[in-house]
C-alpha positions as a Markdown table, in Angstrom:
| # | Residue | x | y | z |
|---|---|---|---|---|
| 1 | Unk | -13.5 | -3.2 | 31.5 |
| 2 | Unk | -12.1 | 0.1 | 30.4 |
| 3 | Unk | -10.7 | 0.6 | 27.0 |
| 4 | Unk | -7.4 | 2.5 | 27.1 |
| 5 | Unk | -6.9 | 5.5 | 24.9 |
| 6 | Unk | -4.0 | 3.8 | 23.0 |
| 7 | Unk | -6.3 | 0.9 | 22.2 |
| 8 | Unk | -9.0 | 3.3 | 20.8 |
| 9 | Unk | -6.4 | 4.9 | 18.5 |
| 10 | Unk | -5.1 | 1.4 | 17.4 |
| 11 | Unk | -8.7 | 0.2 | 16.7 |
| 12 | Unk | -9.4 | 3.4 | 14.7 |
| 13 | Unk | -6.2 | 2.9 | 12.7 |
| 14 | Unk | -7.1 | -0.7 | 12.0 |
| 15 | Unk | -10.6 | 0.4 | 10.9 |
| 16 | Unk | -9.1 | 3.0 | 8.6 |
| 17 | Unk | -6.7 | 0.4 | 7.0 |
| 18 | Unk | -9.6 | -2.0 | 6.5 |
| 19 | Unk | -11.7 | 0.8 | 5.0 |
| 20 | Unk | -8.8 | 1.6 | 2.5 |
| 21 | Unk | -8.5 | -2.1 | 1.7 |
| 22 | Unk | -12.2 | -2.3 | 1.0 |
| 23 | Unk | -12.1 | 0.7 | -1.3 |
| 24 | Unk | -9.0 | -0.7 | -3.1 |
| 25 | Unk | -10.6 | -4.2 | -3.5 |
| 26 | Unk | -14.0 | -2.9 | -4.7 |
| 27 | Unk | -12.4 | -0.3 | -7.0 |
| 28 | Unk | -14.5 | 0.7 | -9.9 |
| 29 | Unk | -17.6 | -0.8 | -8.4 |
| 30 | Unk | -17.9 | 2.0 | -5.9 |
| 31 | Unk | -16.5 | 4.8 | -8.2 |
| 32 | Unk | -18.7 | 7.4 | -9.7 |
| 33 | Unk | -16.5 | 7.5 | -12.8 |
| 34 | Unk | -16.2 | 3.8 | -13.9 |
| 35 | Unk | -14.0 | 4.4 | -16.9 |
| 36 | Unk | -10.5 | 2.9 | -17.0 |
| 37 | Unk | -8.2 | 4.9 | -14.6 |
| 38 | Unk | -11.3 | 7.2 | -13.8 |
| 39 | Unk | -10.0 | 9.5 | -16.6 |
| 40 | Unk | -13.2 | 11.1 | -17.8 |
| 41 | Unk | -12.4 | 14.8 | -18.3 |
| 42 | Unk | -15.3 | 17.3 | -18.2 |
| 43 | Unk | -14.8 | 20.7 | -19.7 |
| 44 | Unk | -15.9 | 23.4 | -17.4 |
| 45 | Unk | -15.7 | 21.4 | -14.1 |
| 46 | Unk | -12.1 | 21.9 | -13.3 |
| 47 | Unk | -11.1 | 22.5 | -9.6 |
| 48 | Unk | -14.6 | 22.3 | -8.2 |
| 49 | Unk | -14.9 | 22.1 | -4.4 |
| 50 | Unk | -16.2 | 19.0 | -2.5 |
| 51 | Unk | -20.0 | 18.6 | -2.8 |
| 52 | Unk | -20.3 | 20.4 | -6.2 |
| 53 | Unk | -23.3 | 19.3 | -8.2 |
| 54 | Unk | -23.5 | 19.3 | -12.0 |
| 55 | Unk | -26.1 | 18.2 | -14.6 |
| 56 | Unk | -25.3 | 16.6 | -17.9 |
| 57 | Unk | -27.0 | 15.5 | -21.1 |
| 58 | Unk | -28.0 | 11.9 | -20.5 |
| 59 | Unk | -26.1 | 9.4 | -22.6 |
| 60 | Unk | -26.6 | 5.7 | -23.3 |
| 61 | Unk | -24.1 | 3.5 | -21.7 |
| 62 | Unk | -23.1 | 0.1 | -23.3 |
| 63 | Unk | -23.7 | -3.0 | -21.2 |
| 64 | Unk | -20.6 | -4.5 | -19.6 |
| 65 | Unk | -20.1 | -7.3 | -17.2 |
| 66 | Unk | -19.5 | -6.5 | -13.5 |
| 67 | Unk | -16.3 | -8.6 | -13.5 |
| 68 | Unk | -14.8 | -6.6 | -16.4 |
| 69 | Unk | -15.7 | -3.3 | -14.7 |
| 70 | Unk | -14.3 | -4.5 | -11.4 |
| 71 | Unk | -11.0 | -5.5 | -12.9 |
| 72 | Unk | -10.2 | -2.8 | -15.3 |
| 73 | Unk | -13.1 | -0.3 | -15.4 |
| 74 | Unk | -15.4 | 0.5 | -18.3 |
| 75 | Unk | -13.8 | 0.5 | -21.7 |
| 76 | Unk | -16.4 | 2.9 | -23.2 |
| 77 | Unk | -15.4 | 6.5 | -23.5 |
| 78 | Unk | -17.8 | 8.8 | -21.8 |
| 79 | Unk | -18.1 | 12.3 | -23.2 |
| 80 | Unk | -20.2 | 14.2 | -20.7 |
| 81 | Unk | -21.7 | 17.4 | -21.9 |
| 82 | Unk | -22.7 | 20.0 | -19.3 |
| 83 | Unk | -26.4 | 21.0 | -19.2 |
| 84 | Unk | -27.2 | 23.9 | -21.4 |
| 85 | Unk | -30.3 | 25.7 | -22.5 |
| 86 | Unk | -31.1 | 23.4 | -25.4 |
| 87 | Unk | -32.3 | 20.7 | -23.0 |
| 88 | Unk | -36.0 | 20.8 | -22.4 |
| 89 | Unk | -37.0 | 17.4 | -21.2 |
| 90 | Unk | -36.2 | 16.2 | -17.7 |
| 91 | Unk | -35.6 | 12.7 | -19.0 |
| 92 | Unk | -32.6 | 13.9 | -20.9 |
| 93 | Unk | -30.9 | 15.2 | -17.8 |
| 94 | Unk | -28.8 | 13.4 | -15.2 |
| 95 | Unk | -27.2 | 15.2 | -12.3 |
| 96 | Unk | -24.2 | 14.1 | -10.3 |
| 97 | Unk | -22.5 | 15.3 | -7.2 |
| 98 | Unk | -18.8 | 15.2 | -6.7 |
| 99 | Unk | -18.2 | 14.4 | -3.0 |
| 100 | Unk | -14.5 | 15.3 | -3.0 |
| 101 | Unk | -14.6 | 17.8 | -5.9 |
| 102 | Unk | -12.7 | 17.6 | -9.1 |
| 103 | Unk | -9.1 | 18.1 | -10.2 |
| 104 | Unk | -7.6 | 20.5 | -12.8 |
| 105 | Unk | -8.9 | 18.4 | -15.6 |
| 106 | Unk | -12.4 | 18.1 | -14.4 |
| 107 | Unk | -12.0 | 14.4 | -13.2 |
| 108 | Unk | -13.8 | 13.2 | -10.1 |
| 109 | Unk | -11.3 | 13.2 | -7.3 |
| 110 | Unk | -13.2 | 10.7 | -5.2 |
| 111 | Unk | -13.0 | 8.1 | -8.0 |
| 112 | Unk | -9.3 | 8.9 | -8.6 |
| 113 | Unk | -8.5 | 8.4 | -4.9 |
| 114 | Unk | -10.3 | 5.0 | -4.8 |
| 115 | Unk | -8.4 | 3.6 | -7.8 |
| 116 | Unk | -5.2 | 5.3 | -6.5 |
| 117 | Unk | -5.6 | 3.4 | -3.2 |
| 118 | Unk | -5.9 | 0.2 | -5.3 |
| 119 | Unk | -2.7 | 0.7 | -7.1 |
| 120 | Unk | -0.8 | 2.0 | -4.1 |
| 121 | Unk | -1.9 | -0.9 | -1.9 |
| 122 | Unk | -1.2 | -3.4 | -4.7 |
| 123 | Unk | 2.4 | -2.1 | -5.1 |
| 124 | Unk | 2.9 | -2.0 | -1.4 |
| 125 | Unk | 1.5 | -5.6 | -0.9 |
| 126 | Unk | 3.7 | -7.1 | -3.7 |
| 127 | Unk | 6.8 | -5.2 | -2.4 |
| 128 | Unk | 6.3 | -6.5 | 1.1 |
| 129 | Unk | 5.8 | -10.0 | -0.3 |
| 130 | Unk | 9.2 | -9.7 | -2.0 |
| 131 | Unk | 10.9 | -8.4 | 1.2 |
| 132 | Unk | 9.2 | -11.3 | 3.3 |
| 133 | Unk | 10.4 | -13.9 | 0.8 |
| 134 | Unk | 14.0 | -12.7 | 0.7 |
| 135 | Unk | 14.1 | -11.9 | 4.4 |
| 136 | Unk | 12.7 | -15.2 | 5.7 |
| 137 | Unk | 14.8 | -17.4 | 3.4 |
| 138 | Unk | 18.2 | -15.6 | 3.6 |
| 139 | Unk | 17.8 | -14.6 | 7.3 |
| 140 | Unk | 16.9 | -18.1 | 8.5 |
| 141 | Unk | 19.6 | -19.8 | 6.4 |
| 142 | Unk | 22.2 | -17.2 | 7.7 |
| 143 | Unk | 21.1 | -17.6 | 11.3 |
| 144 | Unk | 20.8 | -21.4 | 11.3 |
| 145 | Unk | 24.1 | -22.4 | 9.5 |
| 146 | Unk | 26.4 | -19.5 | 10.7 |
| 147 | Unk | 30.0 | -19.6 | 9.6 |
| 148 | Unk | 30.9 | -18.5 | 6.1 |
| 149 | Unk | 27.3 | -18.7 | 4.9 |
| 150 | Unk | 26.4 | -16.2 | 7.6 |
| 151 | Unk | 29.3 | -13.9 | 6.7 |
| 152 | Unk | 28.4 | -14.0 | 3.0 |
| 153 | Unk | 24.7 | -13.3 | 3.5 |
| 154 | Unk | 25.4 | -10.6 | 6.2 |
| 155 | Unk | 27.8 | -8.9 | 3.7 |
| 156 | Unk | 25.0 | -8.8 | 1.1 |
| 157 | Unk | 22.5 | -7.4 | 3.7 |
| 158 | Unk | 25.0 | -4.7 | 4.6 |
| 159 | Unk | 25.5 | -3.8 | 1.0 |
| 160 | Unk | 21.8 | -3.2 | 0.4 |
| 161 | Unk | 21.5 | -1.6 | 3.8 |
| 162 | Unk | 24.2 | 1.0 | 2.9 |
| 163 | Unk | 22.6 | 2.0 | -0.5 |
| 164 | Unk | 20.3 | 5.1 | -0.4 |
| 165 | Unk | 16.7 | 4.0 | -0.9 |
| 166 | Unk | 15.9 | 6.5 | -3.6 |
| 167 | Unk | 19.2 | 5.9 | -5.5 |
| 168 | Unk | 18.7 | 2.2 | -5.5 |
| 169 | Unk | 15.1 | 2.6 | -6.7 |
| 170 | Unk | 16.2 | 5.1 | -9.3 |
| 171 | Unk | 18.8 | 2.7 | -10.8 |
| 172 | Unk | 16.3 | -0.2 | -10.9 |
| 173 | Unk | 13.6 | 1.9 | -12.5 |
| 174 | Unk | 16.0 | 3.4 | -15.1 |
| 175 | Unk | 17.1 | -0.1 | -16.1 |
| 176 | Unk | 13.8 | -2.0 | -16.1 |
| 177 | Unk | 11.4 | 0.9 | -16.8 |
| 178 | Unk | 8.7 | 2.6 | -14.8 |
| 179 | Unk | 6.1 | -0.2 | -14.6 |
| 180 | Unk | 4.4 | -2.0 | -11.6 |
| 181 | Unk | 6.9 | -4.9 | -11.7 |
| 182 | Unk | 10.1 | -2.8 | -11.5 |
| 183 | Unk | 8.6 | -0.5 | -8.9 |
| 184 | Unk | 7.6 | -3.4 | -6.6 |
| 185 | Unk | 11.1 | -5.0 | -7.0 |
| 186 | Unk | 12.8 | -1.6 | -6.3 |
| 187 | Unk | 10.8 | -1.1 | -3.1 |
| 188 | Unk | 11.1 | -4.7 | -2.0 |
| 189 | Unk | 14.9 | -4.7 | -2.4 |
| 190 | Unk | 15.1 | -1.7 | -0.1 |
| 191 | Unk | 13.2 | -3.4 | 2.7 |
| 192 | Unk | 14.3 | -7.0 | 2.8 |
| 193 | Unk | 17.5 | -6.2 | 4.8 |
| 194 | Unk | 15.5 | -5.3 | 7.9 |
| 195 | Unk | 13.5 | -8.5 | 7.7 |
| 196 | Unk | 16.6 | -10.6 | 7.1 |
| 197 | Unk | 18.4 | -9.1 | 10.1 |
| 198 | Unk | 15.4 | -9.7 | 12.3 |
| 199 | Unk | 14.9 | -13.3 | 11.2 |
| 200 | Unk | 18.7 | -14.0 | 11.4 |
| 201 | Unk | 18.8 | -12.9 | 15.0 |
| 202 | Unk | 15.7 | -14.8 | 16.0 |
| 203 | Unk | 17.0 | -17.9 | 14.3 |
| 204 | Unk | 20.3 | -17.7 | 16.0 |
| 205 | Unk | 18.5 | -17.8 | 19.4 |
| 206 | Unk | 16.1 | -20.5 | 18.3 |
| 207 | Unk | 18.7 | -22.9 | 17.0 |
| 208 | Unk | 20.0 | -23.4 | 20.6 |
| 209 | Unk | 16.6 | -24.3 | 22.0 |
| 210 | Unk | 15.7 | -27.8 | 23.0 |
| 211 | Unk | 13.1 | -28.4 | 20.3 |
| 212 | Unk | 15.7 | -27.7 | 17.6 |
| 213 | Unk | 18.2 | -30.0 | 19.2 |
| 214 | Unk | 15.6 | -32.7 | 19.5 |
| 215 | Unk | 14.8 | -32.3 | 15.8 |
| 216 | Unk | 18.5 | -32.8 | 14.9 |
| 217 | Unk | 18.6 | -35.8 | 17.2 |
| 218 | Unk | 15.6 | -37.4 | 15.5 |
| 219 | Unk | 17.3 | -37.0 | 12.1 |
| 220 | Unk | 15.1 | -34.2 | 10.7 |
| 221 | Unk | 16.5 | -32.5 | 7.6 |
| 222 | Unk | 17.8 | -28.9 | 8.0 |
| 223 | Unk | 15.0 | -27.8 | 5.6 |
| 224 | Unk | 12.4 | -29.2 | 7.9 |
| 225 | Unk | 13.9 | -27.8 | 11.0 |
| 226 | Unk | 14.2 | -24.3 | 9.5 |
| 227 | Unk | 10.9 | -24.0 | 7.7 |
| 228 | Unk | 8.6 | -26.4 | 9.7 |
| 229 | Unk | 9.9 | -25.7 | 13.3 |
| 230 | Unk | 12.0 | -22.6 | 13.7 |
| 231 | Unk | 10.1 | -20.1 | 11.4 |
| 232 | Unk | 6.6 | -20.8 | 12.8 |
| 233 | Unk | 8.0 | -20.2 | 16.3 |
| 234 | Unk | 9.6 | -16.8 | 15.5 |
| 235 | Unk | 6.7 | -15.3 | 13.5 |
| 236 | Unk | 5.6 | -13.0 | 16.4 |
| 237 | Unk | 8.3 | -10.3 | 15.8 |
| 238 | Unk | 8.1 | -11.0 | 12.0 |
| 239 | Unk | 4.4 | -9.9 | 11.9 |
| 240 | Unk | 5.3 | -6.7 | 13.6 |
| 241 | Unk | 8.0 | -6.1 | 11.0 |
| 242 | Unk | 5.6 | -6.9 | 8.2 |
| 243 | Unk | 3.1 | -4.3 | 9.5 |
| 244 | Unk | 5.9 | -1.7 | 9.6 |
| 245 | Unk | 7.1 | -2.6 | 6.1 |
| 246 | Unk | 3.6 | -2.0 | 4.7 |
| 247 | Unk | 3.6 | 1.6 | 5.9 |
| 248 | Unk | 7.2 | 2.0 | 4.6 |
| 249 | Unk | 6.3 | 0.5 | 1.2 |
| 250 | Unk | 3.3 | 2.9 | 0.8 |
| 251 | Unk | 5.6 | 5.8 | 1.8 |
| 252 | Unk | 8.2 | 4.8 | -0.7 |
| 253 | Unk | 5.8 | 4.2 | -3.6 |
| 254 | Unk | 4.1 | 7.6 | -2.9 |
| 255 | Unk | 7.5 | 9.3 | -2.8 |
| 256 | Unk | 8.6 | 7.7 | -6.1 |
| 257 | Unk | 5.3 | 8.7 | -7.8 |
| 258 | Unk | 5.6 | 12.2 | -6.4 |
| 259 | Unk | 9.1 | 12.5 | -8.0 |
| 260 | Unk | 7.8 | 11.1 | -11.3 |
| 261 | Unk | 9.5 | 7.7 | -10.9 |
| 262 | Unk | 6.4 | 5.7 | -10.1 |
| 263 | Unk | 3.4 | 4.6 | -12.3 |
| 264 | Unk | 2.8 | 7.2 | -14.9 |
| 265 | Unk | -0.4 | 9.2 | -15.5 |
| 266 | Unk | -3.2 | 8.6 | -16.3 |
| 267 | Unk | -2.8 | 5.6 | -13.9 |
| 268 | Unk | -3.7 | 7.1 | -10.5 |
| 269 | Unk | -1.7 | 6.5 | -7.3 |
| 270 | Unk | -1.8 | 8.4 | -4.1 |
| 271 | Unk | 1.7 | 9.8 | -4.9 |
| 272 | Unk | 1.0 | 11.2 | -8.4 |
| 273 | Unk | -2.4 | 12.5 | -7.3 |
| 274 | Unk | -0.6 | 14.4 | -4.5 |
| 275 | Unk | 1.9 | 15.6 | -7.0 |
| 276 | Unk | -0.9 | 17.0 | -9.2 |
| 277 | Unk | -2.6 | 18.7 | -6.3 |
| 278 | Unk | 0.1 | 20.1 | -4.0 |
| 279 | Unk | 0.5 | 23.3 | -6.1 |
| 280 | Unk | -3.2 | 24.1 | -5.4 |
| 281 | Unk | -2.2 | 25.0 | -1.8 |
| 282 | Unk | -0.7 | 28.2 | -3.1 |
| 283 | Unk | -4.0 | 29.4 | -4.6 |
| 284 | Unk | -7.6 | 29.4 | -3.5 |
| 285 | Unk | -8.1 | 25.6 | -3.7 |
| 286 | Unk | -6.3 | 24.5 | -0.4 |
| 287 | Unk | -9.1 | 22.1 | 0.4 |
| 288 | Unk | -8.5 | 20.1 | -2.9 |
| 289 | Unk | -4.8 | 20.1 | -2.1 |
| 290 | Unk | -5.3 | 18.8 | 1.5 |
| 291 | Unk | -7.6 | 15.9 | 0.6 |
| 292 | Unk | -5.0 | 13.5 | -1.0 |
| 293 | Unk | -2.5 | 14.5 | 1.8 |
| 294 | Unk | -5.0 | 13.6 | 4.5 |
| 295 | Unk | -5.8 | 10.2 | 2.9 |
| 296 | Unk | -2.1 | 9.3 | 2.4 |
| 297 | Unk | -0.8 | 10.5 | 5.8 |
| 298 | Unk | -3.6 | 8.8 | 7.7 |
| 299 | Unk | -2.9 | 5.5 | 5.9 |
| 300 | Unk | 0.9 | 5.7 | 6.7 |
| 301 | Unk | 0.3 | 6.7 | 10.3 |
| 302 | Unk | -2.4 | 4.0 | 10.7 |
| 303 | Unk | 0.1 | 1.3 | 9.8 |
| 304 | Unk | 2.6 | 2.8 | 12.2 |
| 305 | Unk | 0.1 | 2.8 | 15.1 |
| 306 | Unk | -1.1 | -0.7 | 14.3 |
| 307 | Unk | 2.6 | -1.8 | 14.4 |
| 308 | Unk | 2.9 | -0.1 | 17.8 |
| 309 | Unk | -0.3 | -1.9 | 19.0 |
| 310 | Unk | 1.0 | -5.2 | 17.8 |
| 311 | Unk | 4.4 | -4.6 | 19.6 |
| 312 | Unk | 2.6 | -3.8 | 22.9 |
| 313 | Unk | 0.3 | -6.8 | 22.5 |
| 314 | Unk | 3.3 | -9.1 | 21.9 |
| 315 | Unk | 5.2 | -7.6 | 24.9 |
| 316 | Unk | 2.2 | -8.1 | 27.2 |
| 317 | Unk | 1.8 | -11.8 | 26.1 |
| 318 | Unk | 5.5 | -12.4 | 26.7 |
| 319 | Unk | 5.4 | -10.9 | 30.2 |
| 320 | Unk | 2.3 | -13.0 | 31.0 |
| 321 | Unk | 4.1 | -16.2 | 29.8 |
| 322 | Unk | 7.2 | -15.3 | 31.8 |
| 323 | Unk | 5.0 | -14.6 | 34.9 |
| 324 | Unk | 3.3 | -18.0 | 34.6 |
| 325 | Unk | 6.6 | -19.8 | 34.2 |
């Protein structure tokens, strides 16, 4: 059995998403800089290229539990001193290599990107959950009942649909502040309309099918029919929309952070790391400028390609079911 080129690309995209999720979940445990937000600044190591090696005076590190480090990093402040001529004993020296180089403040870029992935994926996940919750509930209720309820919910959907994404997010962030809660609400409110439209249309089709009519005839409640029978049977297209929303949420979060409306430094996200590094492309550090761009673009494109793969898979299954019928 030959594997098609499109399948190879989809599998690679899925692998990259899983790799990013692994990095985000493991967080500080796989970082070289384990301090909170990976914010250890080293004088004299600014803008070093990937693979740079440096040696420091060895310092004693306090013992901390793995759980505390995994959740929020090490609370101890590390003041690393670059090796100088006063060091004579090898036992006093520790050397580190910076696989992706350092930023303008001498911070390890690899560690910043790992924690940036954690915060970006967290905001994206919570935003998608908000869009799913609103979209499934309002879309299914609108499609099932119809009439004035459908008109009212459709009007609300159209209002949110017509508002510019950045403007809506800007208003919410100015009112509630630039924190992770307001950011995920701002992004979630920009995406729930697409989900609600999809669920509404699928519900309107499903309510005319025999299993829904049988449920009504048996005296099942409307709540049971909607959430126990209709929604489980229309989740195929919904999963595709969820995958698409993940990519959109990451794009919106990165865009807001790039504009200074997202989580504020020193909290790293892919967007504010990109904002700190894009000016390096005008100098001699184009590699350092491209690294966060590559990580972010590959993540967004991977979600898009996985969405396309899911759509093709669902279309194939639908055609096979129709052929057997």
